[in-house]
C-alpha positions in Angstrom: 0.1 0.2 -0.1 1.3 3.2 -1.1 1.1 5.5 2.3 2.8 8.5 0.8 0.0 8.9 -1.7 -2.6 8.5 1.2 -1.1 10.9 3.3 -1.5 13.6 0.7 -4.9 12.9 0.4 -5.2 13.2 4.0 -3.6 16.5 4.1 -5.9 17.8 1.2 -9.2 16.5 2.4 -8.4 17.6 6.3 -7.3 21.1 4.9 -10.5 21.7 2.9 -12.5 20.8 6.1 -10.1 23.4 7.9 -10.4 25.9 5.3 -14.4 25.8 5.4 -14.2 26.4 9.2 -11.6 29.1 9.0 -13.7 31.0 6.2 -17.1 30.4 7.9 -16.2 31.7 11.4 -15.4 35.1 12.6 -12.5 35.6 14.7 -12.2 34.3 18.5 -11.3 36.4 21.3 -7.7 35.3 21.1 -7.3 35.3 17.6 -8.2 39.1 17.1 -5.7 40.0 20.0 -3.1 38.1 18.2 -3.8 40.1 14.9 -3.2 43.0 17.3 0.2 41.4 17.9 0.9 41.5 13.8 0.2 45.0 13.6 3.3 46.1 15.1 6.2 43.4 15.2 8.2 43.1 18.6 10.7 40.5 20.0 8.1 39.5 22.5 4.8 40.5 23.6 3.2 40.9 27.1 1.9 37.5 27.1 3.7 35.4 24.6 6.7 35.3 22.2 6.6 36.7 18.7 6.1 33.8 16.2 2.2 34.1 16.0 2.5 37.5 14.9 5.3 36.7 12.3 3.0 33.9 11.1 -0.2 36.2 10.5 2.1 38.6 8.7 3.2 36.1 6.4 -0.1 34.5 5.6 -2.0 38.1 5.3 1.2 39.2 3.1 2.0 42.1 5.2 -1.6 42.7 6.8 -2.7 43.1 3.1 -5.5 40.5 3.5 -7.6 41.0 6.7 -10.2 38.4 6.4 -10.5 35.6 8.6 -9.0 33.1 6.0 -6.0 34.6 5.5 -5.5 35.5 9.0 -6.0 31.6 9.9 -4.1 30.5 6.7 -0.9 30.0 8.8 -2.5 27.7 11.1 -4.0 25.7 8.4 -0.5 25.4 6.5 1.0 24.5 10.2 -1.5 21.6 10.5 -0.6 20.3 6.9 2.9 20.5 7.8 2.4 19.1 11.2 0.6 16.1 9.6 3.5 15.2 7.2 6.0 15.5 10.1 4.1 13.1 12.4 3.9 10.7 9.5 7.7 10.9 9.1 8.5 10.6 12.6 6.1 7.4 12.8 7.8 6.0 9.6 11.2 6.6 11.4 10.3 4.8 14.5 8.1 2.2 12.8 7.2 1.8 9.3 5.1 3.8 7.0 1.9 2.4 8.3 2.7 3.5 11.6 3.3 7.0 10.3 -0.1 6.8 8.5 -1.9 5.9 11.7 -0.2 8.6 14.0 -1.3 11.0 11.0 -4.9 10.1 11.5 -4.6 10.6 15.1 -3.1 13.9 14.6 -6.1 14.7 12.1 -8.7 13.6 14.7 -7.5 15.6 17.7 -9.3 18.7 18.2 -6.1 20.4 19.4 -4.1 19.6 16.5 -6.4 19.9 13.9 -8.7 22.6 14.9 -7.5 24.6 18.0 -3.8 24.9 16.7 -4.5 23.8 13.3 -7.4 26.1 12.2 -7.4 29.0 14.8 -4.6 31.2 14.9 -2.7 30.6 18.1 0.9 30.6 19.3 0.2 26.9 19.4 -0.2 26.8 15.5 3.7 27.1 15.0 4.8 25.6 18.3 3.3 22.2 17.0 5.3 22.2 13.9 8.4 23.2 15.7 7.9 20.5 18.5 7.4 17.9 16.0 10.3 18.9 14.0 12.3 18.9 17.3 11.2 15.4 17.9 12.2 14.1 14.6 15.8 15.5 15.0 16.1 13.9 18.4 15.2 10.6 17.0 17.4 10.9 14.3 20.3 11.9 16.9 19.7 9.0 18.8 19.5 6.6 16.0 22.7 4.5 16.1 22.9 4.1 12.3 23.2 7.6 11.7 26.8 9.1 10.7 28.7 11.3 12.7 28.5 13.9 10.2 24.7 13.8 9.7 24.3 13.7 13.7 26.5 17.0 14.0 23.9 18.6 11.4 20.9 17.2 13.1 22.3 18.6 16.6 22.4 22.1 14.8 18.9 21.6 13.2 17.6 20.8 16.9 19.0 23.5 18.4 17.4 25.8 15.6 13.9 23.9 16.0 13.8 24.0 19.8 14.5 27.6 19.7 12.0 28.7 17.3 9.5 26.3 19.3 10.2 28.4 22.4 9.8 31.5 20.2 6.4 30.4 19.4 5.4 29.7 23.1 7.4 29.3 26.2 6.3 25.5 26.8 9.0 24.8 24.2 11.3 24.4 27.2 10.1 21.2 28.0 11.5 19.8 24.8 15.1 20.3 26.3 14.0 19.3 29.5 12.6 15.9 28.1 15.7 15.3 25.9 18.0 16.4 28.7 16.4 13.9 31.3 16.4 11.2 28.6 20.0 11.7 28.0 20.7 11.6 31.7 18.9 8.3 32.4 19.5 6.6 29.2 22.6 7.9 27.0 24.7 9.7 29.0 27.4 9.1 26.5 25.9 12.0 24.6 27.1 14.3 27.4 30.6 14.2 25.8 29.7 15.4 22.5 30.4 19.2 21.9 27.5 19.4 19.5 25.0 18.7 22.1 26.2 21.6 23.9 26.5 23.9 20.8 23.0 22.9 20.2 21.8 24.4 23.4 23.8 27.4 22.9 21.9 27.9 19.7 18.6 27.7 21.3 19.7 30.1 23.9 20.8 32.6 21.1 17.6 32.4 19.3 15.5 33.0 22.2 17.5 35.7 23.8 15.6 38.6 22.3 12.6 37.4 24.7 15.0 38.1 27.5 16.2 41.3 26.0 12.5 42.9 25.4 11.5 41.7 29.2 14.8 43.3 30.5 13.6 46.7 28.8 9.9 46.1 29.9 10.7 45.5 33.7 10.5 41.6 33.0 6.7 42.2 32.6 5.7 38.9 30.9 7.6 36.8 33.9 6.0 39.0 36.4 2.5 38.6 34.8 2.7 34.6 34.5 4.2 34.4 38.1 1.2 36.1 39.3 -1.2 33.9 37.7 0.4 30.6 37.7 1.2 29.1 41.3 2.6 25.7 42.2 1.5 25.8 45.9 -1.8 27.3 47.8 -3.8 26.6 50.8 -5.9 23.9 49.4 -6.4 22.1 45.9 -9.0 23.3 43.8 -10.8 20.0 42.6 -13.0 22.0 39.9 -10.0 23.5 38.2 -8.2 20.0 38.2 -11.2 18.3 36.6 -11.6 21.3 34.0 -7.8 20.5 33.3 -8.4 16.7 32.9 -11.8 16.6 31.2 -10.4 19.6 28.8 -7.4 17.3 28.0 -9.8 14.5 27.5 -11.9 16.3 25.0 -9.1 18.2 23.1 -7.6 15.0 22.4 -10.6 13.5 21.1 -12.1 11.1 23.7 -11.8 8.1 21.4 -7.9 9.0 20.9 -7.4 9.6 24.7 -8.7 6.1 25.5 -6.4 4.8 22.9 -3.5 6.6 24.6 -4.4 5.2 27.9 -4.6 1.6 26.6 -1.3 2.5 25.0 0.8 3.4 28.3 -1.1 0.4 30.1 0.3 -2.1 27.3 3.7 -0.5 27.5 3.7 -1.0 31.4 2.7 -4.7 31.0 5.2 -4.9 28.2 2.5 -6.1 25.7 3.8 -4.1 22.8 6.0 -6.0 20.5 7.0 -2.9 18.0 7.9 -0.6 20.6 10.6 1.7 19.3 13.9 1.7 21.3 13.6 5.5 21.7 10.0 5.1 23.5 11.4 6.4 26.7 12.1 9.6 25.0 8.8 10.0 23.8 7.7 9.6 27.4 9.9 12.3 28.5 9.0 14.3 26.2 4.9 13.9 27.4 4.3 13.3 31.1 6.7 16.1 32.7 4.5 18.8 30.9 1.1 16.7 31.6 2.1 16.4 35.2 3.3 19.9 35.8 0.1 21.3 34.5 -2.1 18.7 36.5 -0.2 19.8 39.6 -0.7 23.7 39.0 -4.4 23.0 38.0 -4.7 22.2 41.8 -4.0 26.0 42.7 -4.4 27.9 39.7 -6.5 28.3 36.8 -4.9 26.3 33.7 -6.4 26.0 30.4 -6.4 22.4 28.7 -4.4 23.6 25.3 -1.5 24.3 27.4 -0.8 20.5 27.6 -1.5 19.9 24.1 2.0 19.3 22.6 2.5 16.7 25.2 0.3 14.3 23.4 2.2 14.3 20.3 4.4 11.8 21.8 1.3 9.7 23.1 -0.1 10.0 19.4 3.0 8.1 18.1 3.1 5.5 20.8 -0.4 4.7 20.3 0.0 4.5 16.4 2.8 1.6 17.4 0.2 0.0 19.3 -2.4 -0.1 16.7 0.1 -0.9 14.1 0.1 -4.3 15.7 -3.4 -4.5 15.6 -4.0 -4.2 12.0 -5.6 -7.6 11.6 -7.8 -7.0 14.6 -11.4 -5.4 13.6 -11.0 -3.2 16.4 -8.1 -1.3 14.7 -10.3 0.2 12.0 -13.3 0.8 14.3 -11.3 2.8 16.8 -10.0 4.9 14.1 -13.4 5.3 12.3 -15.1 6.1 15.4 -12.5 8.8 16.2 -13.0 10.3 12.7 -16.9 10.5 12.7 -16.8 12.0 16.3 -14.4 14.7 15.3 -16.2 15.6 11.8 -19.6 15.7 13.8 -18.3 18.0 16.6 -16.9 20.3 14.0 -19.9 20.3 11.7 -22.3 20.7 14.7 -20.0 23.2 16.3 -19.8 25.7 13.2 -23.8 25.2 12.6 -24.5 25.9 16.4 -22.4 29.3 16.3 -24.5 30.3 13.1 -27.8 29.0 13.8 -28.4 28.2 17.1 -32.1 29.2 18.2 -31.7 29.7 21.8 -29.2 31.6 24.3 -26.8 29.6 26.3 -25.1 32.2 28.1 -26.2 34.7 30.9 -29.8 36.3 30.8 -28.7 39.2 33.2 -29.2 42.5 31.6 -25.8 43.8 32.7 -24.0 40.5 31.6 -26.3 39.5 28.5 -24.9 36.6 26.9 -21.8 36.1 29.3 -20.5 32.4 29.0 -22.0 32.0 25.6 -18.9 30.9 23.4 -21.0 31.0 20.3 -21.2 35.0 20.4 -17.0 34.9 20.2 -17.1 34.2 16.6 -20.3 35.5 15.4 -21.9 38.7 14.5 -19.0 41.2 14.6 -19.2 42.3 11.1 -23.1 43.0 11.3 -22.2 44.8 14.5 -19.8 47.1 13.0 -22.5 48.3 10.5 -25.0 48.9 13.2 -22.5 50.4 15.6 -21.3 52.7 12.9 -25.0 53.8 12.0 -25.7 54.8 15.5 -22.2 56.6 15.7 -23.4 58.7 12.5 -26.9 59.2 13.9 -25.2 60.5 17.2 -23.2 62.8 14.9 -26.2 64.4 13.2 -28.0 64.7 16.5 -24.8 66.4 18.1 -24.5 64.1 20.8 -21.3 62.8 19.6 -18.2 64.8 18.2 -16.5 63.6 15.1 -13.4 61.3 15.6 -13.9 60.6 19.3 -11.8 57.4 20.5 -13.3 54.2 21.3 -12.5 53.1 25.2 -12.2 49.7 26.2 -11.2 48.3 29.7 -10.2 45.1 28.8 -8.0 43.0 26.2 -11.4 41.5 25.1 -13.6 42.8 23.6 -10.9 45.5 22.6 -9.6 43.3 20.0 -12.8 42.8 18.3 -13.8 46.4 18.5 -10.4 47.4 17.2 -10.3 44.6 14.3 -14.1 44.8 13.1 -14.8 48.6 13.7 -12.0 50.5 14.9 -9.4 50.0 12.0 -11.8 49.5 9.1 -13.9 52.5 10.0 -10.8 54.5 10.9 -11.7 55.2 14.6 -8.8 55.4 17.2 -9.4 52.8 19.8 -7.7 53.2 23.2 -7.4 50.6 26.3 -7.8 52.2 29.5 -6.8 50.2 32.7 -4.2 48.1 34.4 -1.6 46.5 32.2 -3.1 43.0 33.3 -6.3 43.9 32.0 -5.1 45.3 28.9 -2.2 43.5 28.1 -0.6 44.3 24.5 -3.0 47.2 24.3 -0.8 49.1 26.7 1.8 49.2 23.9 -0.5 50.0 21.3 -1.9 52.9 23.0 1.9 54.5 22.6 1.3 54.4 19.0 -2.1 55.9 18.6 -3.3 59.6 19.1 -4.1 60.1 22.9 -7.4 61.5 24.4 -7.9 65.1 23.9 -9.7 67.6 25.9 -13.5 68.4 25.1 
């Protein structure tokens, strides 16, 4: 069976579904905020490194195209690249069928296929560079690799991990996982100068994050330190449940069950085709999962933060499923995961557009709060209605021309700026503590201030 042809068919079909989602839905809270990043490139931003801003600049041809599809196009291309990369890794640790199964798991995961593969987030480039790093690590550890090729892959590893961290700080877990594997399983690599040169390359690439923070009083670290706690008075079980159940759903519940079964099979020694580097895959997975599980007991965490950790489990599950190809359960697992994924995506998009009832707060002062369908729907029509109101107020003398729009929080400031302020040529300013307005504190400095009267 020609899995190279099959993988391209999978990439094309899955990309078509993502393009439909990307072109159909308006931008979410996070997405319009990252679009604000792209308006003024910096070495770092209040809450994240700069790679997502660079990706948006590229996909929109330097902000020339401003519709939702082009803003999200970088993410769609990242998902296509990620599909190919996980196929290559699966083929490298097993056989082409292993890579094919891993690619199916990748494309039926809501995290890799939708959250990081359709919506434009720092996770979009992060996943690509995470997979690249895994590919180079496995190449370095392969005893058949020549010294010259190993040295070259060490250089590429340093670059890919550096770029992963420049996408999202979680990339540091790549060096932590690889370092732990070397310490416990391959100490001979500590003697290689290229290992240390690879680390220096990564440090050089991420140095701008430190430099920007030094100029801005280390505001990124202070912000995250204030919201992330590793100890507290008593664990919050609701937050733990949110993290765990969120991870299950984002992985696709069917896939998650397969991951659990795979880990159990590894513990019991029931996988015959387990790759020699399987401890590396575990080191690249469980530290991040466990750190976030522990953190969720004392701080509010988001399930997608642990998303990259499940890439290793996809590959291990692919090895387990590869042994089960003769079993009727093999195809049934993958088909069920696929149908669940497609059904949730279609129902979700349809619900955002056509849900006939309100699911948010009915309180007049908080009308709609908690209704996630409102985040990605109605902003274009809102802009038209709001502009009509503005012009009516101008005509009646209730409003002065060129009045600024004020917002006191980073969302909805992002939506107001992207869908109304910029296209209708209105100045938007965010007012409040920097922890509330985030990157808008820097955008304010580039925009006309308030004037008396």
